[in-house]
DRENPA-3360 file (N, C-alpha, C; in nm, 2 decimals, always signed):
BEGIN
1 = XXXXXXXX = +15.96/+8.36/+11.23/+15.87/+8.49/+11.23/+15.94/+8.59/+11.14 ~ +15.83/+8.64/+11.07/+15.92/+8.74/+10.95/+15.96/+8.87/+11.05 ~ +16.07/+8.93/+10.99/+16.09/+9.05/+11.03/+16.11/+9.15/+10.94 ~ +16.06/+9.29/+10.97/+16.03/+9.38/+10.87/+16.12/+9.48/+10.96 ~ +16.24/+9.55/+10.90/+16.31/+9.66/+10.93/+16.32/+9.77/+10.84 ~ +16.24/+9.87/+10.87/+16.21/+9.98/+10.79/+16.32/+10.12/+10.81 ~ +16.37/+10.17/+10.71/+16.50/+10.27/+10.72/+16.45/+10.40/+10.65 ~ +16.53/+10.48/+10.66/+16.53/+10.60/+10.57/+16.46/+10.71/+10.66;
9 = XXXXXXXX = +16.50/+10.73/+10.79/+16.42/+10.82/+10.85/+16.48/+10.97/+10.81 ~ +16.43/+11.06/+10.80/+16.46/+11.19/+10.74/+16.37/+11.32/+10.83 ~ +16.43/+11.44/+10.79/+16.37/+11.57/+10.81/+16.39/+11.64/+10.69 ~ +16.28/+11.68/+10.63/+16.30/+11.78/+10.51/+16.21/+11.87/+10.51 ~ +16.21/+11.95/+10.39/+16.13/+12.09/+10.41/+16.00/+12.00/+10.29 ~ +15.91/+12.11/+10.30/+15.81/+12.09/+10.24/+15.85/+12.09/+10.07 ~ +15.81/+12.00/+10.00/+15.85/+11.99/+9.86/+15.97/+11.91/+9.84 ~ +16.04/+11.88/+9.95/+16.15/+11.77/+9.92/+16.13/+11.63/+9.90;
17 = XXXXXXXX = +16.21/+11.57/+9.92/+16.20/+11.39/+9.88/+16.28/+11.33/+9.99 ~ +16.23/+11.18/+9.99/+16.30/+11.09/+10.04/+16.24/+10.97/+10.02 ~ +16.35/+10.85/+10.02/+16.29/+10.72/+9.98/+16.34/+10.65/+10.11 ~ +16.22/+10.56/+10.13/+16.21/+10.47/+10.27/+16.25/+10.33/+10.20 ~ +16.32/+10.24/+10.28/+16.32/+10.09/+10.27/+16.30/+10.02/+10.36 ~ +16.25/+9.91/+10.34/+16.19/+9.78/+10.40/+16.27/+9.65/+10.39 ~ +16.33/+9.62/+10.46/+16.41/+9.48/+10.45/+16.31/+9.38/+10.50 ~ +16.29/+9.25/+10.43/+16.20/+9.18/+10.47/+16.25/+9.02/+10.50;
25 = XXXXXXXX = +16.28/+8.98/+10.63/+16.35/+8.83/+10.64/+16.28/+8.72/+10.59 ~ +16.21/+8.68/+10.46/+16.19/+8.57/+10.40/+16.18/+8.58/+10.25 ~ +16.20/+8.45/+10.23/+16.23/+8.42/+10.09/+16.09/+8.44/+10.03 ~ +15.97/+8.43/+10.08/+15.84/+8.42/+10.01/+15.79/+8.55/+9.99 ~ +15.89/+8.66/+10.03/+15.87/+8.81/+9.98/+15.80/+8.82/+9.88 ~ +15.90/+8.75/+9.76/+15.87/+8.77/+9.62/+15.72/+8.75/+9.58 ~ +15.65/+8.65/+9.63/+15.51/+8.63/+9.64/+15.40/+8.70/+9.72 ~ +15.45/+8.78/+9.80/+15.35/+8.85/+9.91/+15.33/+9.00/+9.85;
33 = XXXXXXXX = +15.22/+9.01/+9.88/+15.17/+9.18/+9.84/+15.21/+9.26/+9.95 ~ +15.28/+9.38/+9.93/+15.36/+9.46/+10.01/+15.29/+9.60/+10.03 ~ +15.28/+9.65/+10.15/+15.24/+9.79/+10.18/+15.31/+9.88/+10.27 ~ +15.30/+10.00/+10.25/+15.34/+10.10/+10.35/+15.23/+10.17/+10.39 ~ +15.22/+10.18/+10.53/+15.13/+10.23/+10.64/+15.18/+10.37/+10.69 ~ +15.09/+10.44/+10.74/+15.10/+10.54/+10.83/+14.98/+10.55/+10.94 ~ +15.01/+10.60/+11.06/+14.88/+10.63/+11.14/+14.80/+10.74/+11.08 ~ +14.65/+10.73/+11.12/+14.55/+10.79/+11.07/+14.45/+10.84/+11.17;
41 = XXXXXXXX = +14.41/+10.97/+11.16/+14.31/+10.99/+11.28/+14.19/+10.88/+11.29 ~ +14.16/+10.85/+11.39/+14.04/+10.74/+11.39/+14.06/+10.59/+11.37 ~ +14.17/+10.57/+11.33/+14.23/+10.45/+11.27/+14.38/+10.43/+11.34 ~ +14.41/+10.30/+11.32/+14.54/+10.25/+11.41/+14.65/+10.31/+11.29 ~ +14.61/+10.24/+11.17/+14.70/+10.28/+11.04/+14.63/+10.29/+10.91 ~ +14.68/+10.40/+10.82/+14.60/+10.38/+10.67/+14.71/+10.33/+10.59 ~ +14.64/+10.28/+10.46/+14.74/+10.20/+10.37/+14.79/+10.35/+10.29 ~ +14.90/+10.35/+10.25/+14.96/+10.47/+10.19/+14.98/+10.41/+10.04;
49 = XXXXXXXX = +15.03/+10.29/+10.02/+15.06/+10.27/+9.88/+15.08/+10.10/+9.91 ~ +15.05/+10.03/+9.81/+15.08/+9.88/+9.79/+15.12/+9.83/+9.65 ~ +15.18/+9.70/+9.69/+15.25/+9.65/+9.55/+15.25/+9.51/+9.58 ~ +15.18/+9.48/+9.45/+15.16/+9.32/+9.46/+15.30/+9.24/+9.40 ~ +15.27/+9.07/+9.40/+15.40/+9.04/+9.37/+15.43/+9.03/+9.21 ~ +15.32/+9.08/+9.13/+15.36/+9.11/+9.02/+15.39/+9.25/+8.97 ~ +15.39/+9.33/+9.06/+15.42/+9.45/+9.05/+15.31/+9.55/+9.03 ~ +15.18/+9.53/+9.03/+15.06/+9.63/+9.03/+15.06/+9.69/+9.16;
57 = XXXXXXXX = +15.03/+9.84/+9.14/+15.02/+9.94/+9.27/+14.92/+10.01/+9.28 ~ +14.88/+10.02/+9.41/+14.79/+10.12/+9.44/+14.81/+10.22/+9.53 ~ +14.77/+10.35/+9.55/+14.79/+10.45/+9.62/+14.65/+10.51/+9.68 ~ +14.70/+10.57/+9.80/+14.60/+10.64/+9.87/+14.59/+10.76/+9.77 ~ +14.47/+10.83/+9.80/+14.43/+10.96/+9.69/+14.51/+11.08/+9.74 ~ +14.57/+11.08/+9.89/+14.65/+11.18/+9.94/+14.80/+11.16/+9.90 ~ +14.84/+11.07/+9.82/+14.96/+11.05/+9.77/+14.97/+11.04/+9.67 ~ +14.88/+10.99/+9.59/+14.88/+10.95/+9.44/+14.94/+11.07/+9.35;
65 = XXXXXXXX = +15.03/+11.05/+9.26/+15.13/+11.11/+9.19/+15.26/+11.19/+9.27 ~ +15.26/+11.13/+9.39/+15.35/+11.20/+9.47/+15.45/+11.11/+9.50 ~ +15.41/+10.99/+9.55/+15.44/+10.86/+9.63/+15.47/+10.75/+9.50 ~ +15.57/+10.67/+9.51/+15.62/+10.56/+9.44/+15.68/+10.45/+9.51 ~ +15.58/+10.32/+9.48/+15.64/+10.22/+9.58/+15.68/+10.10/+9.45 ~ +15.79/+10.04/+9.53/+15.87/+9.95/+9.42/+15.93/+9.85/+9.51 ~ +15.96/+9.74/+9.45/+16.04/+9.64/+9.51/+16.15/+9.58/+9.45 ~ +16.24/+9.52/+9.50/+16.36/+9.46/+9.45/+16.37/+9.29/+9.51;
73 = XXXXXXXX = +16.30/+9.24/+9.43/+16.28/+9.06/+9.50/+16.43/+9.01/+9.51 ~ +16.55/+9.07/+9.45/+16.64/+8.99/+9.47/+16.72/+9.01/+9.60 ~ +16.65/+9.15/+9.65/+16.72/+9.22/+9.77/+16.62/+9.20/+9.90 ~ +16.49/+9.13/+9.89/+16.39/+9.13/+9.97/+16.37/+9.24/+10.01 ~ +16.33/+9.36/+9.92/+16.33/+9.50/+9.99/+16.22/+9.54/+9.93 ~ +16.13/+9.65/+10.00/+16.03/+9.71/+9.93/+16.09/+9.87/+9.94 ~ +16.04/+9.96/+9.88/+16.07/+10.13/+9.86/+15.98/+10.18/+9.86 ~ +15.97/+10.30/+9.92/+15.87/+10.39/+9.90/+15.94/+10.55/+9.86;
81 = XXXXXXXX = +15.95/+10.58/+9.74/+15.98/+10.69/+9.69/+15.91/+10.82/+9.72 ~ +15.93/+10.90/+9.81/+15.85/+11.04/+9.84/+15.89/+11.15/+9.77 ~ +15.79/+11.22/+9.70/+15.84/+11.36/+9.64/+15.72/+11.45/+9.67 ~ +15.75/+11.57/+9.66/+15.67/+11.70/+9.67/+15.63/+11.67/+9.81 ~ +15.68/+11.66/+9.91/+15.63/+11.62/+10.05/+15.60/+11.73/+10.10 ~ +15.47/+11.71/+10.21/+15.40/+11.79/+10.26/+15.38/+11.79/+10.41 ~ +15.39/+11.89/+10.48/+15.38/+11.87/+10.63/+15.27/+11.76/+10.67 ~ +15.13/+11.74/+10.61/+15.08/+11.65/+10.66/+15.14/+11.51/+10.63;
89 = XXXXXXXX = +15.25/+11.50/+10.54/+15.29/+11.37/+10.54/+15.38/+11.31/+10.67 ~ +15.41/+11.41/+10.75/+15.50/+11.38/+10.87/+15.42/+11.25/+10.95 ~ +15.50/+11.17/+10.99/+15.45/+11.04/+11.03/+15.54/+10.93/+11.06 ~ +15.51/+10.84/+11.15/+15.59/+10.72/+11.16/+15.54/+10.60/+11.04 ~ +15.64/+10.60/+10.93/+15.59/+10.49/+10.83/+15.63/+10.35/+10.85 ~ +15.53/+10.26/+10.78/+15.54/+10.11/+10.84/+15.54/+10.04/+10.70 ~ +15.60/+9.93/+10.69/+15.58/+9.84/+10.61/+15.52/+9.72/+10.67 ~ +15.44/+9.62/+10.58/+15.41/+9.50/+10.62/+15.34/+9.45/+10.50;
97 = XXXXXXXX = +15.30/+9.31/+10.52/+15.22/+9.24/+10.42/+15.09/+9.30/+10.38 ~ +15.05/+9.32/+10.27/+14.93/+9.38/+10.22/+14.81/+9.26/+10.27 ~ +14.87/+9.14/+10.26/+14.76/+9.04/+10.31/+14.76/+9.02/+10.45 ~ +14.83/+9.10/+10.55/+14.81/+9.03/+10.70/+14.89/+8.97/+10.75 ~ +14.88/+8.94/+10.87/+14.94/+8.83/+10.94/+15.10/+8.83/+11.00 ~ +15.16/+8.93/+10.97/+15.29/+8.96/+11.00/+15.31/+9.09/+11.13 ~ +15.39/+9.05/+11.24/+15.40/+9.16/+11.34/+15.45/+9.28/+11.27 ~ +15.41/+9.40/+11.34/+15.44/+9.54/+11.27/+15.62/+9.53/+11.32;
105 = XXXXXXXX = +15.68/+9.61/+11.25/+15.85/+9.68/+11.26/+15.82/+9.78/+11.35 ~ +15.95/+9.84/+11.37/+15.95/+9.97/+11.46/+15.90/+10.11/+11.33 ~ +15.90/+10.08/+11.25/+15.88/+10.21/+11.16/+15.98/+10.32/+11.14 ~ +15.95/+10.41/+11.08/+16.06/+10.50/+11.05/+16.02/+10.62/+11.04 ~ +16.08/+10.74/+11.12/+15.99/+10.88/+11.10/+16.04/+10.95/+11.00 ~ +15.94/+11.02/+10.94/+15.96/+11.14/+10.84/+15.88/+11.21/+10.92 ~ +15.96/+11.34/+10.90/+15.90/+11.49/+10.95/+15.94/+11.58/+10.83 ~ +15.85/+11.63/+10.80/+15.86/+11.74/+10.69/+15.78/+11.89/+10.73;
113 = XX = +15.89/+11.96/+10.74/+15.88/+12.11/+10.80/+15.81/+12.19/+10.70 ~ +15.74/+12.30/+10.73/+15.67/+12.41/+10.64/+15.78/+12.52/+10.61;
% end
């Protein structure tokens, strides 16, 4: 079973930056599209950013231009760099396969104060 371990919990002021990491316990990580997610009103989670095995990225409109998703295939790790953080970015952030099928990790808490 694939294990996902998110890290990078932080408390920052609005306008600050954080970088989240997600370690993935499978060698096929390099082939799998990965995503970062957070809870959303009316839905269990919304997609914040995704990155394919080839490095193509997509972003939610609410974070476009502020967040950057990247991956290090040698380290089986996907990152989310978050800049110009806003209080509405406060959430527990999760990573997972963008193709679905893996159990969710524990997530990592991001709190942005105004």
